[in-house]
C-alpha positions as CSV (number, residue, x, y, z in Angstrom):
1,X,25.1,8.5,2.9
2,X,23.8,8.7,6.1
3,X,19.8,7.3,7.1
4,X,18.4,8.3,10.1
5,X,14.9,8.8,11.6
6,X,14.3,11.6,12.9
7,X,12.4,11.8,16.8
8,X,10.6,14.9,18.0
9,X,11.1,15.8,21.6
10,X,7.8,15.0,23.7
11,X,6.6,17.4,26.1
12,X,6.6,16.1,29.3
13,X,4.6,17.5,32.6
14,X,6.4,18.3,36.0
15,X,4.6,20.5,38.5
16,X,2.6,22.3,36.8
17,X,5.2,23.1,34.0
18,X,5.7,21.8,30.7
19,X,9.3,21.4,30.0
20,X,10.7,19.2,26.9
21,X,12.3,16.0,27.7
22,X,16.0,14.8,26.3
23,X,15.2,11.8,24.2
24,X,18.3,9.5,24.0
25,X,18.6,8.1,20.9
26,X,20.1,4.8,19.7
27,X,21.7,3.8,16.7
28,X,22.4,0.4,14.7
29,X,25.7,1.5,12.4
30,X,26.6,-0.9,9.9
31,X,30.6,-0.5,9.4
32,X,33.2,-1.9,6.3
33,X,36.6,-3.2,6.8
34,X,38.3,-2.7,2.9
35,X,41.5,-5.0,4.5
36,X,38.7,-7.6,5.1
37,X,36.2,-6.8,3.0
38,X,33.1,-7.4,5.5
39,X,30.4,-5.6,7.1
40,X,30.2,-5.4,11.1
41,X,26.7,-4.5,12.1
42,X,26.5,-3.0,15.9
43,X,24.0,-0.6,17.8
44,X,25.0,1.7,20.5
45,X,24.0,5.5,21.8
46,X,27.4,6.6,20.5
47,X,28.1,5.8,16.8
48,X,31.5,8.4,16.3
49,X,32.6,6.4,19.7
50,X,32.2,2.8,18.6
51,X,33.6,3.7,15.5
52,X,36.8,5.1,17.4
53,X,36.6,1.7,19.5
54,X,36.4,-0.7,16.5
55,X,39.3,1.1,15.1
56,X,41.2,1.6,18.5
57,X,44.4,-1.6,18.4
58,X,44.8,-1.3,22.3
59,X,41.3,-1.4,23.0
60,X,39.5,-3.5,20.3
61,X,39.6,-6.8,22.0
62,X,36.8,-8.2,19.4
63,X,37.0,-9.7,15.8
64,X,36.6,-6.6,14.2
65,X,40.3,-5.8,15.8
66,X,41.5,-7.6,12.4
67,X,39.9,-5.7,9.8
68,X,41.0,-2.2,10.8
69,X,40.4,0.4,9.5
70,X,36.7,0.4,9.7
71,X,34.5,3.2,8.2
72,X,31.3,4.1,8.9
73,X,29.0,3.0,5.6
74,X,25.3,4.6,7.3
75,X,23.5,4.4,10.8
76,X,19.7,4.6,11.7
77,X,18.4,6.4,14.4
78,X,16.0,4.8,16.7
79,X,14.2,6.3,19.7
80,X,14.8,3.2,22.3
81,X,17.6,0.7,22.7
82,X,14.9,-2.0,22.2
83,X,13.8,-1.2,18.9
84,X,17.7,-0.7,17.8
85,X,18.5,-4.4,19.5
86,X,15.6,-5.3,16.9
87,X,16.8,-4.1,14.0
88,X,19.9,-4.8,14.5
89,X,19.3,-8.2,14.9
90,X,16.9,-8.5,12.0
91,X,20.1,-7.3,9.4
92,X,22.3,-10.2,11.3
93,X,19.8,-13.1,10.7
94,X,19.8,-11.6,6.6
95,X,23.0,-13.0,6.6
96,X,23.2,-11.1,3.3
97,X,25.3,-8.8,1.8
98,X,22.7,-7.9,-0.9
99,X,20.2,-6.8,2.2
100,X,22.7,-4.5,4.2
101,X,24.2,-2.9,0.5
102,X,20.2,-2.3,0.2
103,X,20.0,-0.8,3.5
104,X,23.1,1.6,2.6
105,X,22.0,2.7,-0.6
106,X,18.2,3.2,0.1
107,X,17.6,3.4,3.8
108,X,16.7,1.3,6.2
109,X,12.9,2.9,5.6
110,X,12.9,0.5,2.1
111,X,14.0,-3.2,4.1
112,X,11.2,-2.0,6.9
113,X,8.6,-1.2,4.2
114,X,8.7,-5.2,2.9
115,X,8.7,-7.0,6.1
């Protein structure tokens, strides 16, 4: 199940001409390791490359190396890195599997609407 907020491209004006500026998206992702029975929450601009990193025995030098293989449970799209970091921090501060599972099952808006 994938939950993502979609943002429309915003028109920009340059020398009298309008064009659509491509917006870089940022994501909060939730991974799960069956071997550790743990979730990992992070933020990135490329979910696929981060998942590859967490599952790469040679490149991964952080604690997630112990949990290989990791699987993506969900990711949430944000229009800015600061919003993604705020959401990541909020989720981590909850220190709650129940909150994480609720985000996976019901999406970020369900949690966000309650805060």
